[in-house]
N, C-alpha and C positions, 0 to 999 in steps of 0.2 A: 217653372210656369208661374206667371204673376197673377193669373186669374182674370185677365182681361177677356171680355166676351169673345172677341175674334180669335184669341189664342186658345181659348177653351174649345171652341168649335173646331179649329184646325187640329188640335191635339186629339180630339175625339174622332175626327175623320181618319187621322193617321192610325189610331188604335183599331178602328173598324177595318181599315185596309189590311192591317197586319193579321187580324183575326180571319178575314176573308181569304188570306193566302194560305192558311193552315189546312191540314187534311180534315175534310168535313166529318169523317167518321170519328177521328180522334177528338176533334173539338166537341162533338156530341157526347162522347164518353166523359170528357173532362167536365162538361157542364153537369152531366148526370151525377158524377162522383161528388162534385162540389155541393150541389143542391141536397143530395141525400146524406152526404157526410156531415153536413152541418148539424144534423139531428141525431147523430150517433156518437158513441164514445170513440176514442182514438183507434182502438184495435178494430172495431167494426168499420170505421171509415177507411182504414188502411186495406181491409179486405175488399172494399168496394173498388179501390184503385187497382188491386191485383186482378179482380174480375174484369174491370174495364180493359186493362192491358191484354188479358187473355182473349177477349173478344176481338182484338185488333191484330193478333199475331199472324193470322192467315190471310189478311186482307191484301188486295193489290196495292192499295195506297201505302201500306207499310213497306212492301217490297219495293215500290217506286221510291220511297224515301231513302231506303238503304242504297239503291242503285244511284240515285242522284247524289247522295253524300259521297259515295265511292268515286263517282265520275266528276265530282266538284262542280255540280250544276244545280240550278234551282229545280225542285221537284214539280211535277205536273200531276196534282192529285185529282182524282175523278170520282171519289166517293164510292169506290168498290173495294 
């Protein structure tokens, strides 16, 4: 990226589209772990990641992600 204004906007929009396509529950947990982990030592930050994963294990979105992977298709996340 050269930093031209139009290119920066386009790259930002591409990044936003990519984030919007992710599982909303997982994205929320990632953001939480990053925000909280920045203020902790490495071991505590890693525990935050484990806790975040554990919150997602039984979600429908995780199951949909596994199904979509196995079926070689794009997942349809619903935030459940």
